[in-house]
N, C-alpha and C positions, 0 to 999 in steps of 0.2 A: 743575480748570481745563480749559476746552474745547480740543480739538485741531483743531477745525474752523476754516477761514479766516473772518475776521470778516464778509466779504461773504456767505458761505454761511449763517452764523448769522443775520444780518439777514434774509436771504430766508426762512429757515425760520420765524422767529418772526413776521415780518410776515404771511406766508402763513397761518399758524395763526390769528392774530388777525383777519385780514380775512375768513377763511372763516366766522367767527361774529362779525360786526362789532358786535353789540349784546349780547354775552354778557359782562356785567360780571364774573362770577365767574371766567370763563376769563381775562379780561384781568388781573385781580388776581393770579391764579396765575402768569401769565407774568411780570408785573412783579416778583414776588418771587424770580425765578430769579437775577437779577443786576442790578446798577445799569445796565449797558449795555442790558439788555433793557427795563428800565423806560423808558429814554430813547427806545428805538425804538417801544415800544407805547403809551405814555401819550398822545401826540398824537391817537391815534385816538378817544380818549374825547371830544374836543372837535370832532369832525367835524360833529356836529349839536347845536345848543344850543336848549333849550326853556326859556324863562324862566318863573318862577313867584314866588310870595311868598317861598319858601325859596331857590330858585335865582335870586337877584337879580343885577342888574348890579354892585351894590356888592360882593357876595361874589365874583363872577368877577374883578373888578378886583384884589381882594386876592390871588387865586390867580395872576393873570397877572403880578403884580409880581415873583414868583419865577422867571418864565420869561424867555427872551430877548425883546427888544422886538418882534420880528416874529412871535412865537409865534401870536397870534390871527389875524393877517392871513394867515399861511401855512396854518393847519390848520382853521379854521372854514369850512365850506362851506354849511351850512344853519342858518337862524335862524328861530325862531318866537317872536313876542312876543304872547301872548294878552292879551285885554283886562284892564286894571287891574293888569298886572304891570310895565309899563315906561312911563315918561313920555316925552313928545316930546323932552325934553332928553337923557334917558338913551338914547333910540333914536339920536339924533345921535352920541353918544359911542360907542355900540356899533358903529355902521356905520363910523365913522371908524377904529375899531380893527380891525374884521373886514373888511378891504377885499377879501379873496379870496372872500367869500360868493357863492354862485351861486343859492341858493334863499332867498327871504325871505317870511315871513308876518308882516305888521305890522298888528295889530288894535288900534289905539290910538283910544280915544274922546276926541276933542278937546273935547267938552262945550260947544261954543259954536255959535252959529247961522251965523256967517260961515265962509268957507273956512278950514281949519286951516293952521297952519304947515306948510310943505312938508317931507316926510321926505327927508333928504339922501342920495339914491341916485345922484347925478351920476357918481361915480367907480366905480360897481359895474357889472359885466357880468353882470347877473342873467339866468338862463334861465327862472326860475319866480318869480312874484310873486303874493301874496294880500294884498289891501288893501281897506279900506273906500272906497266910491265918492268921498266928499269928499276924502280924502287923495290918491286917484288923480287927481282933477281939479286938485288943487293942485300936482301935480308940474310942474317947469319944462318949458317947451316944448322946450328943447334938451337932450336926453339921448342923445347919440350911442351910448354903450355899451349902454344899455338898449334903445334902438330897434333896435340891430343884433343883440342876443342873445336878447331875450325870445320864448319860444315858447309858454309856458303862463301864463295870467292868470286869477286868480279875483277877482271883484269882489263886495263885500258891500254890500247895500242896508240901511241903518239907517233905520227908519221915523221916528225922531225928527228926522232931517235931511232928510226927503223933500221938504219945501217949498222947500228950497234946491237941489235937484237940477235939472239942465236936462232938457228934454224928450227930447233926443237926445244921444248920446255917440259921438265919432268915434275909431276905432282905426287909421286909415290910416297913422299914423306908425310903426306896429309891423309892418314888412313880413314878419317871420319868424313872427309869431303864428299858430299853428295850432290851439291848444286854449284855449277860453274857458269858464269856469264862473261861474254867477251864484247867489249865496246871499242869503237874507234873514235878518234877525235874529230872526224869530219864525216861528210855525207857518204863518202865511199867506204865500204867495209874493207879495211886494210889487211886484216888477218890472213896470212898465207895458209893454204890448205894443209901443208906439211906440218906447220906449227900447231894448228888446231887439232890435227890427228894425233900428234904426240901428247897434247894435253888430255884429250879424251882417252887415249889408250892408257896413260899412266894414272888416271883417276879410277882406282879399282872399284869403287862403290858408287860410281856416278849414276844418279837418277835422272838428271836433267842438265842439258847444255843449252843456255840461252844465247842466241846471237842477236844483238841489239842493232836494229836498222833505223837510221834516221830517214831513209828513203825506202819505200816499199820495194822489195826485190833486190836490195843491195848485196845481200849475202847469199843469193840464190845458188851461185856456182859452188860455194862452200857446202851448202846444204846438200846439193846433189852429190858432191864428192864424198861426203861423210855417210850418206845413206843409212841413217840411224833414227829410229822413232823417238829417241830421247832428245834429239836436237830440235829446237823450236826457234822460230823467228818472232821477236817481239818488237813492235814499233816503239821508238823512243823519241822524245823531244828534248827533255831536260834531265840530265843525269841525277840531279837532286830529287826530282819527282819519282824516279825509279828507286832510289835509295830510301826515301821517305815519301810514300805515295801521296799525291795531292798536296805536297808541302806548300805552305803559305805562311810567311812570316807575319805574326800578329802580336807578339810580345817578346821582350828582350831575347830570351834564350829558347823560346818554344816554337814549335811548328804545328800546324793543324794537319791531321791525318785525313785522307779522303779515300780515293779509290785504292784498289789492290796494288801491291808492289810488283816488280817485274817477275819475281818468283811465282807469286800467285797467278799472275796472268799466263806465265808459261805452263804451270800445272793445268790451268783451265784448257789451254790449247791441246795439251797431250791427252787429256780426258776426252775432249771433243773428237780428236782424231782417232781415238780408240773405240768410240761408240759406233 
């Protein structure tokens, strides 16, 4: 039996767990110390959710049924929904349960030609969002929490939906937005210069515009057309790795963090270009 005050025990175990936040083996070891330690440490495993065929919403719902009603809302801070892992209806359920989420990557293929059903983010105070352009355009006009909090936005251009995209896109309703990234769904950089210019122009406090290239030089013509030191090209391979750097599944709902994300890599390029 421990002779330490409970408050000190809590501080020690939480500090150890948070020092290696994605070390599943360490967390398991800590959880086996005592039931009270499990209660303290287990919520950290749900800080970041990455859905997959195995780690499905159905499975997470079953796990959540054994937890307090507010468990997901309180502990989930980052969610990634890769393509073909979550339906639009499941996304609505997930976001209604995880109301404390601050970072959302929602890559759902709506598979239709018209604008898709809107993803319900009205109640979320997101600081970072990654989303396909059609879903972004389908968001409601009135999103006070999102408008007030969003600082980082990644938009994805899917060639299959290109004929339904507008020529220009306005970001003026996001006054805190400072970081913008543009990704295509194939090796070719699909984003038209006119649309990219409209995005850059309407982002009043833009600090960095990241153009994500699967092939070196794919966005060269857009970079030349923009002629702006805030525009940087970052080589990409896997979208999830850019969202959560060095992501590697190793425990049910956790991922291991490694190298810098696309934003940090872009900042590094800007600094080197300025020196």
